[in-house]
C-alpha positions as CSV (number, residue, x, y, z in Angstrom):
1,X,16.3,43.4,48.4
2,X,14.7,43.3,51.7
3,X,16.4,44.8,54.6
4,X,15.4,43.5,57.8
5,X,16.5,45.1,61.4
6,X,15.7,43.9,64.7
7,X,16.8,45.5,67.9
8,X,14.5,43.8,70.0
9,X,16.6,43.2,72.8
10,X,20.0,43.5,73.8
11,X,21.1,41.2,70.8
12,X,20.6,43.4,67.6
13,X,20.5,41.6,63.9
14,X,20.3,42.8,60.4
15,X,20.2,41.2,57.5
16,X,19.7,41.5,53.6
17,X,17.5,39.1,51.5
18,X,16.5,38.8,47.9
19,X,13.5,36.3,48.5
20,X,15.6,33.3,47.1
21,X,18.9,33.8,49.0
22,X,20.3,35.6,52.7
23,X,22.9,37.9,51.0
24,X,24.1,39.0,54.3
25,X,23.6,38.7,57.6
26,X,25.0,40.1,61.0
27,X,23.8,39.2,64.6
28,X,25.5,40.9,67.9
29,X,25.5,41.7,71.3
30,X,24.9,45.7,71.0
31,X,24.1,46.3,74.7
32,X,22.1,49.4,74.8
33,X,24.3,50.8,71.8
34,X,21.5,50.1,69.0
35,X,21.1,53.5,67.8
36,X,25.2,54.2,67.3
37,X,25.7,50.7,66.0
38,X,22.8,49.2,63.6
39,X,23.4,52.0,60.7
40,X,27.0,51.7,60.5
41,X,26.3,47.5,60.4
42,X,23.3,48.1,57.6
43,X,26.0,50.3,55.7
44,X,28.6,47.7,56.1
45,X,26.5,44.7,54.8
46,X,25.4,46.8,51.9
47,X,29.0,47.7,50.9
48,X,29.9,43.8,50.9
49,X,27.6,43.7,48.0
50,X,28.5,46.6,46.4
51,X,25.0,47.7,46.8
52,X,23.4,51.3,48.5
53,X,20.2,51.9,50.4
54,X,18.9,52.9,46.6
55,X,18.9,49.0,46.1
56,X,16.4,48.2,48.6
57,X,12.8,47.3,48.2
58,X,11.0,46.9,51.5
59,X,12.1,47.0,55.0
60,X,11.3,44.2,57.6
61,X,11.5,45.3,61.3
62,X,11.0,43.2,64.8
63,X,8.0,44.2,66.7
64,X,8.7,42.9,70.0
65,X,7.9,41.8,72.5
66,X,11.4,43.3,73.9
67,X,13.2,46.3,75.2
68,X,11.4,49.8,75.1
69,X,14.6,51.3,73.9
70,X,15.7,49.0,72.1
71,X,12.4,48.5,70.0
72,X,12.3,52.2,69.4
73,X,15.7,52.7,68.1
74,X,14.5,49.8,65.3
75,X,11.2,50.9,64.6
76,X,12.3,54.5,64.0
77,X,15.4,53.6,62.0
78,X,13.0,51.1,59.9
79,X,10.2,53.8,59.3
80,X,13.4,56.8,58.4
81,X,14.3,54.2,55.9
82,X,10.8,53.7,54.5
83,X,9.8,57.4,54.1
84,X,13.2,58.7,52.8
85,X,12.8,55.7,50.2
86,X,8.9,55.4,49.8
87,X,9.5,51.5,50.1
88,X,7.0,49.0,51.8
89,X,7.3,48.3,55.8
90,X,6.8,45.2,56.9
91,X,6.6,44.4,60.7
92,X,6.9,41.1,62.4
93,X,6.5,39.9,66.0
94,X,9.7,38.8,67.3
95,X,8.4,35.4,68.9
96,X,7.8,34.8,65.1
97,X,11.3,35.4,64.5
98,X,12.3,32.9,67.4
99,X,10.2,30.2,66.8
100,X,10.5,30.1,62.9
101,X,13.8,27.9,62.7
102,X,12.2,25.1,64.9
103,X,8.8,25.0,63.0
104,X,9.4,21.8,61.4
105,X,10.1,19.7,64.5
106,X,7.5,17.7,66.3
107,X,7.5,19.4,69.8
108,X,5.2,22.4,70.4
109,X,7.9,25.5,70.5
110,X,7.9,28.1,73.5
111,X,9.9,31.0,72.2
112,X,10.9,33.4,75.3
113,X,12.1,37.2,75.6
114,X,13.3,38.5,78.8
115,X,11.6,41.6,79.5
116,X,13.6,42.6,82.6
117,X,12.5,42.5,85.9
118,X,12.5,38.5,86.0
119,X,9.5,38.7,83.3
120,X,9.5,37.1,80.0
121,X,7.4,37.7,76.7
122,X,6.3,34.1,75.5
123,X,3.9,32.0,73.8
124,X,3.4,28.7,72.4
125,X,3.9,27.9,68.6
126,X,2.4,24.7,66.9
127,X,1.7,23.2,63.3
128,X,-2.1,22.7,62.8
129,X,-3.1,22.9,59.5
130,X,-0.4,25.5,59.1
131,X,2.4,27.0,61.4
132,X,1.9,29.8,63.9
133,X,1.2,30.7,67.3
134,X,-1.8,29.0,69.4
135,X,-2.8,32.1,71.4
136,X,-1.7,35.8,72.3
137,X,2.1,36.6,73.9
138,X,1.8,37.0,77.3
139,X,4.0,39.0,80.0
140,X,4.8,36.3,82.4
141,X,6.9,36.5,86.0
142,X,9.3,33.3,85.9
143,X,6.9,31.3,88.2
144,X,4.3,31.6,85.3
145,X,6.3,30.3,82.8
146,X,5.3,26.7,83.1
147,X,1.6,27.8,83.2
148,X,1.7,28.2,79.1
149,X,2.4,24.2,78.3
150,X,2.9,20.8,80.1
151,X,5.7,20.0,77.1
152,X,7.8,21.7,74.5
153,X,10.8,23.1,73.2
154,X,11.7,26.5,74.7
155,X,14.3,28.6,73.1
156,X,15.3,32.1,73.3
157,X,16.5,33.9,76.5
158,X,16.0,30.3,78.5
159,X,18.6,31.9,81.2
160,X,19.3,29.3,84.0
161,X,16.6,30.4,86.8
162,X,14.1,29.7,84.1
163,X,15.7,26.6,82.7
164,X,16.2,25.2,86.2
165,X,12.4,25.8,87.1
166,X,11.1,24.3,83.9
167,X,12.9,21.4,84.5
168,X,11.8,20.8,88.4
169,X,8.1,21.5,86.9
170,X,8.0,19.5,83.6
171,X,10.7,17.1,83.8
172,X,11.3,15.4,80.7
173,X,8.9,17.2,79.1
174,X,10.6,20.0,78.9
175,X,13.5,20.3,75.9
176,X,15.7,23.0,75.2
177,X,17.3,24.4,72.1
178,X,21.1,24.5,72.1
179,X,23.1,28.0,72.2
180,X,23.4,28.5,68.7
181,X,19.5,28.0,68.1
182,X,18.8,30.5,71.0
183,X,20.2,33.2,68.5
184,X,17.8,35.2,67.4
185,X,18.4,35.2,63.2
186,X,17.7,38.4,61.4
187,X,17.6,35.8,58.2
188,X,14.8,34.3,59.8
189,X,13.1,38.0,60.1
190,X,14.1,38.7,56.7
191,X,12.4,35.3,55.1
192,X,9.0,36.0,57.3
193,X,9.0,39.7,56.2
194,X,9.2,38.8,52.3
195,X,6.6,36.2,52.9
196,X,4.2,38.8,54.3
197,X,5.3,41.4,51.6
198,X,4.3,39.3,48.8
199,X,0.9,38.3,50.5
200,X,0.4,41.8,50.4
201,X,0.6,42.2,54.4
202,X,1.8,45.4,54.1
203,X,2.0,47.7,57.5
204,X,0.8,51.3,58.1
205,X,3.4,53.5,58.1
206,X,1.6,55.7,61.1
207,X,0.0,53.0,62.7
208,X,2.7,50.0,63.1
209,X,4.1,50.5,66.6
210,X,6.2,48.1,68.7
211,X,4.6,45.4,70.8
212,X,5.7,46.2,74.5
213,X,3.4,43.6,76.5
214,X,2.8,46.0,79.0
215,X,3.0,49.4,77.8
216,X,4.9,52.2,79.7
217,X,2.5,53.5,82.1
218,X,2.2,57.1,82.8
219,X,1.9,57.3,86.6
220,X,2.8,60.1,89.2
221,X,6.5,60.9,88.7
222,X,6.7,59.0,85.5
223,X,7.8,62.0,83.7
224,X,11.1,61.8,85.8
225,X,11.1,58.4,85.9
226,X,10.4,57.2,82.6
227,X,9.0,53.9,81.2
228,X,7.8,51.5,83.9
229,X,8.9,48.6,81.5
230,X,12.9,47.6,82.0
231,X,14.9,46.4,79.3
232,X,16.1,43.0,79.2
233,X,19.5,42.2,81.1
234,X,22.0,40.1,79.4
């Protein structure tokens, strides 16, 4: 049974998956309370299944982009479980998780994660020989979002400002996911992590780190000010 943990933004998610069935799933707005909320939710889902941490066989974790503090919590928790139980660890980019439910559509898919300070992590996904991103994820200002593509389905953290700008610049070429399809499903993370695990794509415990798309910069006074990248505002 694989445990999936996503604390990329102020929205958190946990799922349990056995390779065929999503056994349990919970997604909720955690704000900046990931550290105090995620572990109790994991324990609750396991108890609902009459299972324990000893029944876990692998751990999948969302890698980002996203909030600096949120990503650290998820990564630290995932690594702690992996070390304690000697389990494989599989990291999955957060944008992969957002795009995955839309993989069967004909449109290009543009998943977005708010990084704070009116910036977004985003890229474009499409199906060629297989489904996947067409380029590396980018850290973009609001006005740069239309540069990604001239048409597509935008999903994830598409707030009012982003939607208005995209509609103005792209017109009817821009489509938008409904609210329920903007939820980052931990079940999608679990399925992606399971596929990578079965394909032998297990990550190095020491080397695996979150993807920030703009790592905290140590400048003069940084020790007092903390990381330069703000978390997402929701």
